[in-house]
N, C-alpha and C positions, 0 to 999 in steps of 0.2 A: 504494500500500500504506500503510495506516495501522495503527499498533501502539499498543495501549493497555494500561497496567498494570491489574491487578485488585487485589482486596483481599488476595491472597496474594503475598508477595514472590517475584518471578521468573516468576510465571504471567502470560502475556500473551495478549490477544485481538488477533488479526490480522484486519483487514477489507480487502477488495479492491474496487476499482471497475472492473468489466469495461469494456472498450472494445467498444461495441456498434455494429453496422451491420445492413444487410439480411440478411447471412449468419448472424447470430447474435451471439456475443460471443467475446472473447479475454481471458483473465485470467492474469496471472503469479502463481503460487502460492508461489514461492520465489525469493528473491534473497539470496545469501550476504552481499553487502555491506551491504544495508539491515538484514538481520536481525542481523548481527554487531554493528552499532551499538547494538542493544538487548540484547546479551548472549545472543542466541539461538544455540545451537550450530549451526555450519554444517557439521559433520562428519556425513556420512550413512553409517552402517554397513549399514542395512537399510531397505527400504521394504516395507510390507505392506498388504493389503486385507482387509477383513472384510465379508462379505455377511450380511445379517440379513433373513431371509425374512418374519418377522412383526412387526408393530407391537407394541411392548411388550417385545421381546427386550431383556434386560439383560446386559451383559458387564462384569465387574469386581467389585471395584476391584483393579487389577493394578499390580505394580511388580517390578523385579529388585532383589534384595538387594545391599547395599553389599558390595564395592566395584564392582559391575557395574551400578549404577543408571544409568538412561538418560534422556536428554531425548527428548521426543516432540513432533512437530508434527502435529496431527490435523485432518482436514477431512472433511466429508461430500460424497462425489462424486455420490451419487444419493439422493434422499429427504431425510429430516431425522432428526436425533438430538438428544437432550439430553446434552451432554458434560459430565462432572464431573471435577474435579481436587481431591484432598485433600492438604493439607500434612502429611507424616509425618516431618518433619525435627526430631528432638529439639533443643530450644533455640530453635526458630523462634517468633517472637511470634504466628504464626498456626497453630501446631501443632494438628492435629485439626480445623481449619477447612476448609470446602469452597467452591468456586465452581462454578456450572453455567451453561452457555450453550446456546442452540439453534444448531446448525450445520446448514446445509442447502445443497442444490445451487442454491438461489436467493439466499440471503444471502451466500454466498461467504466466510463467516467460517472462521477457523482458530483453534485453541487450542494454545498452547505450554505444555507441562508440563515443567518442569525436573527434573533428577535430584533425588530426595528427595521426590517426590510420587507418589501413587497415582492411577491413571486408570481411569475406567469411563464407560459411556454406555448410554443406553436408546434404542432405535429408536422414533421417533415416527410412522414410516410403514412400510408393507410394503416389502420389497425395498430397504432402505437399504444403501448401500455406503460404508464408511468407509476412508479412506486415512491411513496413518501413515508419517511419516519418523522414523527412530529412530537415535540416536547410538551405540548399543552393539549388538554382536552378541548374539543370543539365547543364553542359557545356561540350560539346563533346570534345573540344580541351584540356580540363583539365582532361579528363577521363584517369585513370592510374591504375596500379596494380603491384603486385609482385607474384611470383610463389607460388602455393599452397604447393609445395614440396621442398621449399628452405631448404637445409640441415642445414644452419646456424640458421634457426628458429626452425626447427624440430617439426612441428605440428604432433600430434598423431591422425590422422583422424581415426574414428572408423571403416570405411569400405573402401574397394578398390573403387576408383571412377568408376562409370558405365557410366556417361555422363558428358562431359565438352565441353565448347565452344572452337573452334579453337583459338580464341583470348586469352582465359585464358591459354591455353597450351603454348602460345608463350610469356607470360609475363616474365619480367626479374627477376633475383634474387634481393633481397633488396640491396646488395652491388653494383649492376649495375645501380641503380636508380640515376639519376642526383640529387644531393643534393639541387639544386635550386627548385626542384619540391616538396620538403618536408618542413614542417613547424617546425622551431626549437621549442623545448620544452618551452623556455621562452616566446615565442610569444603568447601562449594561455592565454586568459584573465582570465577565470574561472578555474584556477588550484586549 
């Protein structure tokens, strides 16, 4: 397991080297000891899967409001996605910045999104399956998000969106989010 920092503080790219033989491969996708050394939350409250039938499907950008913000470890179990994380922590030097990486069932990458970031992705293949490990329980009243096409953020999505939820299409711009719903940068314990 190799873990690399990104341009957003606390956001990490995790790469794996599968052990291959004639049967196929084996890859360890989570190790609490190794990940804790990099400040990655090792508490798992929930694990979820997202199935995306059509290439171009776009989900996000989602987060849970403060104080229920969550850490997420995301990987693509089938197909490929363009995974995006946006820093929404007021006071952060990279506030409003984004990073994006292709995650696929062949490159075995994962992306770690710490609390205080918004997460979204676009399916690059039909039948993409995305796996999430999440540090907080889902709280419907804390569910929030920002627009995928916020011009102040300027995410360069690789494809035109082909499918989105009505809810995601109505999300506010980052500048319209009530600051009380965001976690200030200095509140994060494992910076």
